[in-house]
N, C-alpha and C positions, 0 to 999 in steps of 0.2 A: 743459880735459879735451879730450882728441882724441874724432874722431867714432866711432873704435872703441870707447875708453872709456865713451861714453856710450851705445853701443847696449848693450855688455856690460853695463853697469849696469842700462838699462831691462830687457832681458832676464833678469837675475837677479830683479831685483824683481819682474817679472811671475810667474816661476816660483814664487818663494815665495809671491807671493800665491794663484796656484793651489793651491799644497799647503796652506797655512794655512786656507784658505777651502773645502777640497773638501767637499762634501755627505754624504762615504761616512761620517764619523762625527760630522755636526752634530745637535745633540741632535732636531732638526726633521726631520730624514732617516728615510726609512721602510726604510732598509738600515745595518746596521750592522756596521764590519769591527773585527775582532780579530786583528792581525797577530801570527802564531807562535803563536797559543791554544793548540797542543798543548803547549806550554812553561809553561804557567799552572802556579804552586803552587798544591799541594792540601792542604788543611788536614786534620789525621787525624780518623778519626768515632769516636774515641776510646772503643774497646771495648778494654779488659786484653789484652795478648798478642796482638792483631790489627793485623798492618800495614796498613790498609785506610784510604785516601783519598780525597775526594770532594770536589767544588766545582759549585755549578749557578753556569754562566756565563751564559747567556743564558735569557730567559723571559717568558712574558706571564700576569700573574696574572688574567686574564679571569674573571670567577668562572663563567661559562656551559661554559667550554672552556679549563681551564688548559694550559699547556705550560712545561715546562722540558728546557735541553738544559747537560750539562756534562761533566765528566771525573770519570773513576773509575781510580784505581790500587790495584793490589793486588799486595803484595810478600810475599816468602818470611816464613814464621810460620804462626801459629795460622789455620786457616779462617776466613771470615766466613759466618754464617747470617743469612739476610735474607729476608723475607716482605714481598713486594710489595702493597702496598694500593691497587695504581692500575696502568694497563698501562706498559709501559715497551720501549724498544728499544734493543740495545746493540751496537756494531760495535768489534771490536778493533783499534786503531792499531799497537800495539806489544808485543814481548815475548809473555810466555806467561801462560795461566790455566787453571786446572781448574775446570770449573763444572759443578756437579751438582743436579739437580731431586728433590726428597724423593719415592720411588718412582719415579724415573725413570731417565732417560740423566745418562750421567757422560761430558762432552767435554771434551778438552783443544783448547783454542782458541789460535787462531794469528791476525796480523793478517789482516785482511779478513773474518773470521768475524762473521756478526749474529745476534744472538738476539732473540727475541720473548718478552718476559716479562709473563703476564695478570696482572690481579688475582688475587691469593690464591696464585700460586706460592712455594713454598718452593725457595730455592735457596741453593745453597752455593758459594762462590768461595775457591779458593787459588790458590798460586803457587808453584814452586818456585824461583824467580827474581824476576821481576815482568813485571807487564803493565800496558797503558794502555787504557781504553775509552772511548769517546765513547757518552754516551745521551742519549735523549729521552724522555721520561716524561709521563703525561698527571697531571699534580699542581701544585700552587704550588711556587715557589720556596723552598726550606729546608724543605719539608714531608718529611722523612725519617722 
């Protein structure tokens, strides 16, 4: 092998080592990275006739202060009625949703809109097409 080939091989091995040993997703790392997380496949909420999908993506089940973040998609179909048993924040990432609070406002939500739902809020979600939101709630994972 020539010196250039050896240098190229050494550089390739070094880059491979750095990429595969990055601490960004090491189980001992305090930071986790989810590449293209917005494209995560979401399971159905299994409500008959309602095209609603949700997935808790990241969470801490600390018993004193649990937190969960994930993705929620609402597609055209019957509306989803939901009562919050915890505080939650949602930001619309793509598409559109119509969000109504029982006895309150009805809002046409678009990307960039942010909502705060306090414990006890009774909310209806609907969409004329499809909308995707990112949420962060004060609950344990998979506690819907």
